N, C-alpha and C positions, 0 to 999 in steps of 0.2 A: 169389300164389305156387303154382307148380305143381309143383316138384321140390325137394325137401330130401332132402339126403344126409348123415347123421351118422356119424361114427367116435367112439365114446365108449370111453375106457378101454384103447385098444389101441395107440396110437402113441406111441413114446417121446418124452417131452418135451412132449407136447401131448395133455392129457387129453380135449381136445374138439376136434374139427375139423368144422365144418358148412359145406356148399357148397350153392348154392341157384340155380335159374334162375326168374326170375319171368316168367310167360307172360301175357299182357294184351292187351286190344284196342289195336291201334296207335294210335289216336286218342285213348286215355285218357291225360290229362297226368299226369306224375309226375316226381319227382327221385330219381335213381338212389341218392344218398346225401348225408346231411346231418346235422347235430346236431339231434336230436329234442328232447333236454332238457339244458341246460347244466351242471346239478349235482345231487347228491344223489339218485341217481348220474347222473352223464352217460351219456346214451345216443345212440347213432348207429344210423342206418337209412335206408332210403329212405322218401320221402313221397308218398302217393296224393294228388294236388293236387285231385281230385273230391271225395273223401270225407274228406279230412284223416288218414287213418291210414296205417299202414304194414304192409307184409307180412313184415318181419323186423327186429327190434331186438335190438341187443347193448348192453350197459352195460359201465362201466369196472370191474365186479367179477368179469366173465367169464360173466354169464348171457346165453344167447342164446335168443331165442323166435321161431320162424318158424311161418308158418300157410298151409295150403292151404284152398281152398274145397271144399266138396261141392257137386257139380254137382245142379242141379234143372231138372227139364223145364219148370217154370212160370218159371224164370229167377229172379234175385235180387228180394226183397220190399224195394222202396225205402223203405217205412214203418219198417223195423227199423233199429235202430243199425248203424254201420259195424263189420264185423269187424276192421278195421284198429286199432281202439282196443285190441284184446286183447294182441296182442305188446308193445304200449308199457307197458300195465298191468303184464304181467308182469315186463318188464325194469325196473320201478321198484324190485325188490326186491334184497336182496344175494345171495340164493342161490336156485337153481331149485326148491329144496322149499319154501322160503318163499313163493314165487311162485305154486306150484301150490296150496298149501294156501289161500292168500288168494283166489285165483279160484274154487276149489271151494266155498268157504264164502260167497262174495258175488255171484258172477255168475249171472245168470238166464239160461240158454240160450234161452228163449222170445224175449228182446230182440234176439238176432241171427239172421241166416241161419246154416245150420249150416255148421261148419268142423272141422278138425283141425288140431293143433300139435305140434310138437317143442319141448320147453324143456329147456334142459341147462347145466351148468357144469362146473367141474373134477372135481365129486365125483359127479353123477348126472345122468340122462337121463329124460326124462318124456314120454310120450304123452298127450294131452288130446284128448278129443272133446267138442266142443259141439254136441249135436243135439236128440234126442228126450227125453232123459231129465230130470228135473227139476233135476238139478245136473250141471255138467261132470263127465265121467268120466275119472279119472286112472290111469294106470298107470306103473309105474317100469320101465324097461327094463334089461336087463344089459349089460355090456360087449360091444362089436362093432359092426357095420354095421346102420345102420337107414336105411330109404328111404321117404319118404312123398311121394306125388303126390295127384292129385284122386281119392282112394279110402282107405278105410280101411287102416290099417298092415298088416294080414295078408291083405287081400283079394288074390285071385288077380289080378295085373296084368302083362301082358306088359312094360308100360314099365318098372315097379319091377324085374322079373326080369331084364330087359336091362341096366338100369342097373348092378345088382348084379354082373352078370358082367363089366361093363366096368370097374367099380371093382377088383374082385378081380384081373383081368389087368392092369390098369395098375399097381397097388401091386406086383405080383409082378415086372413088368418092370423097375422102378425101385429094387427092394431091395436091389441090389448095389452097393457091399459092405455097406451097412446100410440099413434102413428109417429115414427122419427125418420130420420135420414137413414139410420142403420137398419131399421126394419124393412124400409123399402128397398135398400140395396141386397138385403137378405133374399128378399122376394124375388129381385130382379135375377140375383145369381142363380136361384132355383130354375127360373124359366130358361137362362141361357144353357143350363144342363140338360134341358128336357129332350128326349128322343122320340117322343110320340107322334108319327106322321099325322098331319092334319086330315080331317074328313072333308072333301070338297063338298059345299052345298051347292043348290041351283044357282048356274051363272058364276060360280067362283071359279078362280083360276086353277087348272090342272097341272100337276107336275109328277114326276117320279115320287113315290112315297118318301123315300129317304131324304129327298131335297126340301121336303115340305116341313121337317121338323125344326125346331128351333137350332138343336145341335145335330149338325149333319155327319154322317159316316158313309162314304163309299169307297171303292176300291182305289181310286184316283182323285178323290176331290172330297173335301170337307171342311169341317170348322176348324181352323187353324190356331185361333187365339180368340180371347175374349177381354172386354174392358168394362169396368163401371167406373163413370166419372160423377163425383159428387161436388157440385158447385156451391159452396155454403154463402150464407148472406154478406159475409166478409171473410177476406183472407184467401189463400191459394186453394184451388181445386183438389180434392182427395181422388186418388187415382189406384185402382185396382186392377191387376192383370194378370191373366192365365196365359202363360206361354205353352200352349196346346190346347186341345179340346177341354172345356171347362168340366166335362164329366170326369176327366183324368188329371188335368193340371190344376193346382190350387190356385185360387185368386189371391194374389200377393199385393200387399201394399207398397207402391213404389213411389209415393209422394215424395221421399227423399231426393228423388231426381230434380226437384225444383231448385234444389241447393247443391247437390252432390254430382258426381261425373255420370256420364251415361251408361246405360246398361248396354251390353253387346253380345 
């Protein structure tokens, strides 16, 4: 997963909305959305068919855990465990707070290639770094807009800064007569489809132009799927998934997976 956008505690009727684009090698096999665990709790998410993990997992209690990888010049160490295990482990808990406490107490970062996560529910949102420290580093985030890409949460990033501007403008344009969970989801969907490369400012992270867009297209790598999760004040999360680049594939409501069979 290369782009996570979270709105926590600011949208009426939806304490958490998280939108995500998964960027990956085009040849890497994956299922955009399926049932990852049947019960106790039921967990939905995508499945990486190569390593067996997921980039984002959501459970029936409204816990959402999404992951971005930390780039490495040496590439991924194939001898380490799959980072895709971590969102699934986090989504195995009833609350985000319980999930991050369990991971901080039991997970050894040395077992995995480095990564970052956003983990949230109706009450709280956390940033988790799994990298060079002896234990995972956990920070509770305040209400508001939080954007995570393949960089630390507060690193100067032209991509995250552009996405923030697009989200803010999109929300404002749709806020009349009132902002709702649906108007925010529509704004986020438009951002996930955006192809404009970010303009790097002074000190901002520099990357190839195509990779700096929200929706990425290159010959071998790009946006493979998109997801918007709306966690309401009560009830099951609403799940909308694009099985392919969101500029080409429609965002379909797959919330029926909470009670129906897996999509494959």
